[in-house]
C-alpha positions as CSV (number, residue, x, y, z in Angstrom):
1,A,0.0,0.0,0.0
2,A,2.8,2.4,0.9
3,D,4.6,1.6,-2.4
4,R,1.4,2.2,-4.4
5,T,0.8,5.5,-2.6
6,L,4.4,6.7,-3.4
7,A,4.0,5.6,-7.0
8,A,0.7,7.5,-7.3
9,V,2.2,10.7,-5.8
10,G,5.3,10.5,-8.0
11,T,3.2,9.9,-11.2
12,A,0.7,12.7,-10.4
13,A,3.6,15.2,-9.7
14,A,5.4,14.2,-12.9
15,A,2.2,14.4,-15.0
16,L,1.7,18.1,-13.8
17,S,5.4,18.8,-14.7
18,L,4.9,17.2,-18.1
19,L,1.9,19.4,-18.8
20,G,3.6,22.6,-17.7
21,S,6.8,21.9,-19.6
22,A,4.9,20.9,-22.7
23,F,3.0,24.2,-22.6
24,I,6.3,26.2,-22.6
25,V,7.6,24.0,-25.5
26,L,4.4,24.6,-27.5
27,C,4.7,28.4,-26.8
28,Y,8.2,28.4,-28.3
29,F,7.0,26.6,-31.4
30,F,3.8,28.6,-32.0
31,F,4.9,32.1,-31.0
32,R,7.6,33.2,-33.4
33,E,8.4,36.4,-31.5
34,L,9.7,34.3,-28.5
35,R,12.4,32.6,-30.5
36,K,15.3,34.7,-29.1
37,F,18.4,33.3,-27.6
38,S,17.2,34.0,-24.0
39,F,14.0,32.1,-24.4
40,K,15.7,29.4,-26.4
41,L,17.5,28.5,-23.2
42,V,14.1,28.4,-21.4
43,F,12.8,26.2,-24.2
44,L,15.7,23.7,-23.8
45,L,15.1,23.7,-20.0
46,A,11.4,22.9,-20.6
47,L,12.2,20.2,-23.1
48,S,14.6,18.5,-20.7
49,D,11.9,18.8,-17.9
50,M,9.3,17.3,-20.3
51,F,11.4,14.2,-21.1
52,C,12.5,13.9,-17.4
53,S,8.9,13.9,-16.4
54,F,7.9,11.5,-19.2
55,F,10.5,8.9,-18.4
56,S,9.8,9.3,-14.6
57,I,6.2,8.2,-15.3
58,V,6.9,5.2,-17.6
59,G,8.9,2.1,-16.6
60,D,8.2,-1.5,-15.8
61,P,10.3,-3.2,-13.1
62,S,9.2,-6.6,-14.5
63,N,10.9,-5.8,-17.8
64,G,14.6,-5.5,-17.4
65,F,15.3,-3.6,-20.7
66,F,12.5,-1.0,-20.3
67,C,13.5,-0.6,-16.7
68,Y,17.1,0.3,-17.5
69,A,16.0,2.5,-20.4
70,E,13.5,4.4,-18.2
71,D,16.0,4.9,-15.4
72,Y,18.9,6.1,-17.5
73,S,16.8,8.3,-19.7
74,A,15.2,10.0,-16.7
75,H,18.6,10.4,-15.1
76,F,20.0,12.0,-18.3
77,F,17.2,14.5,-18.8
78,C,16.8,15.4,-15.1
79,V,20.5,16.2,-14.9
80,A,20.2,18.2,-18.2
81,S,17.3,20.2,-16.6
82,F,19.3,21.7,-13.8
83,L,22.4,22.1,-16.0
84,W,20.3,24.3,-18.3
85,T,19.4,26.5,-15.3
86,T,23.2,27.2,-14.9
87,T,23.4,28.4,-18.5
88,I,20.6,30.8,-17.9
89,A,22.3,32.1,-14.8
90,F,25.6,32.4,-16.7
91,T,23.9,34.3,-19.5
92,L,22.3,36.6,-17.0
93,H,25.5,37.3,-15.1
94,R,27.5,37.9,-18.3
95,T,24.9,40.3,-19.7
96,V,24.2,42.3,-16.6
97,V,27.3,42.1,-14.4
98,K,30.0,41.9,-17.1
99,H,28.1,43.9,-19.7
100,K,28.9,41.5,-22.5
101,T,26.8,41.1,-25.6
102,D,28.4,37.9,-26.9
103,V,26.2,35.4,-25.0
104,E,24.8,33.9,-28.3
105,D,28.4,32.8,-29.2
106,F,28.1,30.4,-26.2
107,G,25.2,28.4,-27.8
108,S,27.2,25.5,-29.0
109,I,29.3,25.4,-25.8
110,F,26.2,25.3,-23.8
111,H,24.9,22.3,-25.8
112,L,28.3,20.5,-25.4
113,Y,28.4,21.3,-21.7
114,V,24.8,20.2,-20.9
115,W,24.4,17.1,-23.1
116,G,28.0,16.0,-22.7
117,T,27.9,16.3,-18.9
118,S,24.5,14.6,-18.7
119,L,25.8,11.7,-20.8
120,A,29.0,11.3,-18.8
121,V,27.3,11.2,-15.4
122,T,24.6,8.8,-16.8
123,V,27.3,6.4,-18.1
124,I,29.1,6.6,-14.7
125,H,25.8,6.1,-13.0
126,S,25.2,2.9,-14.9
127,I,28.4,1.3,-13.8
128,G,27.6,-1.2,-11.0
129,S,24.0,-0.3,-10.9
130,N,21.5,-3.1,-10.4
131,Y,17.9,-1.9,-11.1
132,G,14.5,-3.6,-11.5
133,R,14.4,-5.4,-8.1
134,G,12.0,-3.0,-6.4
135,S,8.7,-1.1,-6.9
136,W,10.5,1.5,-9.0
137,C,13.3,1.1,-11.6
138,W,15.5,3.6,-9.9
139,I,15.8,1.6,-6.7
140,D,19.2,0.1,-6.1
141,S,19.7,-1.2,-2.6
142,T,23.5,-1.9,-3.0
143,S,26.0,0.5,-1.4
144,T,27.8,1.0,-4.7
145,G,24.6,1.9,-6.4
146,K,23.7,4.4,-3.7
147,V,27.1,6.1,-3.8
148,A,27.0,6.2,-7.7
149,H,23.6,7.8,-7.6
150,F,24.6,10.4,-5.1
151,V,27.9,11.2,-6.9
152,T,26.4,11.4,-10.4
153,F,23.1,13.2,-9.5
154,Y,23.1,15.0,-6.2
155,A,26.7,16.2,-6.4
156,P,26.2,18.1,-9.7
157,L,22.7,19.1,-8.5
158,W,24.0,20.9,-5.4
159,G,26.9,22.3,-7.5
160,A,24.3,23.9,-9.8
161,I,22.4,25.2,-6.8
162,L,25.5,26.8,-5.3
163,Y,26.5,28.3,-8.7
164,N,23.1,29.7,-9.4
165,G,22.8,31.2,-5.9
166,F,26.2,32.9,-6.1
167,T,25.4,34.2,-9.6
168,Y,22.0,35.6,-8.8
169,F,23.4,37.1,-5.6
170,Q,26.0,39.0,-7.7
171,V,23.4,40.2,-10.2
172,I,21.0,41.5,-7.5
173,R,23.8,43.1,-5.5
174,M,25.0,45.0,-8.6
175,L,21.5,46.2,-9.3
176,N,21.0,47.3,-5.7
177,N,24.3,49.3,-5.9
178,A,23.1,50.9,-9.1
179,T,19.8,51.8,-7.5
180,R,21.6,53.5,-4.5
181,M,23.8,55.3,-6.9
182,A,20.8,56.6,-8.9
183,V,19.2,57.8,-5.7
184,G,22.3,59.6,-4.7
185,M,22.5,61.4,-8.0
186,S,18.7,62.1,-7.9
187,D,18.5,60.7,-11.4
188,R,14.8,59.9,-11.7
189,A,14.9,58.4,-15.2
190,Y,17.7,56.1,-14.2
191,Q,15.9,55.2,-11.0
192,F,12.9,54.2,-13.0
193,D,14.9,52.0,-15.3
194,T,16.8,50.4,-12.4
195,R,13.6,49.7,-10.4
196,A,12.1,48.0,-13.5
197,D,15.2,45.8,-13.7
198,M,15.2,45.1,-10.0
199,K,11.5,44.0,-10.1
200,A,12.4,41.4,-12.7
201,F,15.7,40.3,-11.1
202,N,14.3,40.1,-7.5
203,R,11.9,37.5,-8.9
204,W,14.7,35.7,-10.6
205,G,16.7,35.7,-7.3
206,Y,14.3,33.1,-6.1
207,Y,15.1,30.7,-8.9
208,P,17.8,28.8,-7.1
209,L,15.1,28.0,-4.5
210,I,13.3,26.0,-7.1
211,L,16.0,23.4,-7.2
212,I,16.4,23.5,-3.5
213,G,12.7,23.0,-2.9
214,S,12.5,20.3,-5.5
215,W,15.4,18.2,-4.2
216,V,16.1,19.0,-0.6
217,F,13.8,16.2,0.6
218,G,15.3,13.8,-1.9
219,T,18.8,14.6,-0.7
220,I,17.8,14.1,2.9
221,N,16.1,10.8,2.0
222,R,19.1,9.5,0.2
223,I,21.4,10.4,3.1
224,Y,19.1,8.8,5.6
225,D,18.7,5.7,3.5
226,F,22.5,5.4,3.3
227,V,22.9,5.8,7.0
228,N,19.9,3.6,8.0
229,P,19.4,1.2,5.1
230,G,16.0,-0.5,5.1
231,H,14.4,2.0,7.4
232,K,12.1,4.3,5.4
233,I,10.3,7.4,6.7
234,F,7.0,7.4,4.9
235,W,6.4,11.2,5.0
236,L,9.9,11.9,3.8
237,S,9.5,9.5,0.9
238,I,6.3,11.2,0.0
239,A,7.9,14.6,0.1
240,D,10.9,13.2,-1.9
241,V,8.9,11.9,-4.9
242,G,6.3,14.7,-4.8
243,F,8.6,17.7,-4.8
244,A,11.1,16.1,-7.2
245,G,8.3,15.3,-9.6
246,L,7.1,18.9,-9.5
247,M,10.5,20.4,-10.6
248,G,9.3,20.7,-14.2
249,L,6.1,22.5,-13.2
250,F,8.0,24.9,-11.0
251,N,10.5,25.7,-13.8
252,S,7.8,26.2,-16.4
253,I,6.0,28.7,-14.1
254,A,9.1,30.6,-13.0
255,Y,11.2,30.6,-16.2
256,G,8.6,30.1,-18.8
257,L,5.6,32.3,-17.8
258,N,7.5,35.6,-18.1
259,S,6.1,38.8,-19.5
260,S,7.1,37.9,-23.0
261,V,5.0,34.7,-22.9
262,R,2.1,36.5,-21.2
263,R,2.2,39.3,-23.8
264,A,2.2,36.8,-26.7
265,I,-0.8,35.0,-25.2
266,A,-2.6,38.2,-24.5
267,E,-2.2,39.4,-28.0
268,R,-3.8,36.3,-29.3
269,I,-6.6,36.6,-26.8
270,D,-7.3,40.2,-28.1
271,I,-8.6,38.7,-31.3
272,W,-11.0,36.4,-29.6
273,P,-14.7,37.3,-29.1
274,E,-15.3,39.7,-26.2
275,R,-16.8,37.1,-23.9
276,F,-13.6,34.9,-24.1
277,R,-11.1,37.6,-23.6
278,W,-10.9,37.5,-19.8
279,F,-7.9,35.4,-18.6
280,P,-6.4,35.6,-15.1
281,G,-3.1,37.5,-14.9
282,L,-3.0,38.6,-18.6
283,K,-2.9,42.1,-19.8
284,S,-3.3,43.5,-23.3
285,R,-0.4,45.1,-25.1
286,G,-1.2,48.6,-23.9
287,Q,-1.5,47.5,-20.3
288,Q,1.8,45.7,-20.0
289,E,4.0,46.6,-17.1
290,S,7.5,48.0,-17.6
291,E,9.5,44.9,-17.0
292,L,12.8,43.5,-18.3
293,V,11.7,40.8,-20.6
294,S,14.9,39.5,-22.0
295,L,18.1,38.2,-20.4
């Protein structure tokens, strides 16, 4: 019963993430004006989240081949997901803090970094793993398997969290300094521009918390399972599979539903009949807030 409950929670959370990520992917394909470099990174993040969620849902422990395929595919795309968040943080830092305009030149490097690293850790993860003997394909009760999973998933995950946190801290600190400087100079126009930037970046400063919120329970659960093998804490396992499964949904809301996407949707809604125009949180073109919409 406990296993079925955990499986149901994990599947429901992953299904919500799949829907949210698929929505961002569809927006990228249907709204031509969104196809800029900054949103392309968001699209690649959503694509990784979508496949991560999909392969987290499928999988049959009774079939060895599909079990391995499901586990390694989910591992690959989930790692790719949080690595894409580091490319967004890097792009933001290079554009705002270093005032560089060459971020598009890093496109191929980003692909090599994300897909190459994801493949490397997945291959390392597969060495010595022994899946398919539990209720889920990702279960490996051996000490070697637990260490491999922690090293190839949770180590790069928390590396990404630390990098993102440090990067966003630098961006927000710089903008705060710029705001204080504008106040000191009594430059109202500059103060207005900086406040608009701060409004956007203060929201982005919470983005590292998405990864922390999604995986902190999973990290604690892995450590507890390693220290006390065979002794599960049910509520911790529920929080583990639930919040980890919702990562794609959190990313799609935070990264994907920015003002550019809302504007693109609102412009389409403007051509609908009057009775269908109301939509929560959307504003028409003339009502858009002043907000930094690109990286």
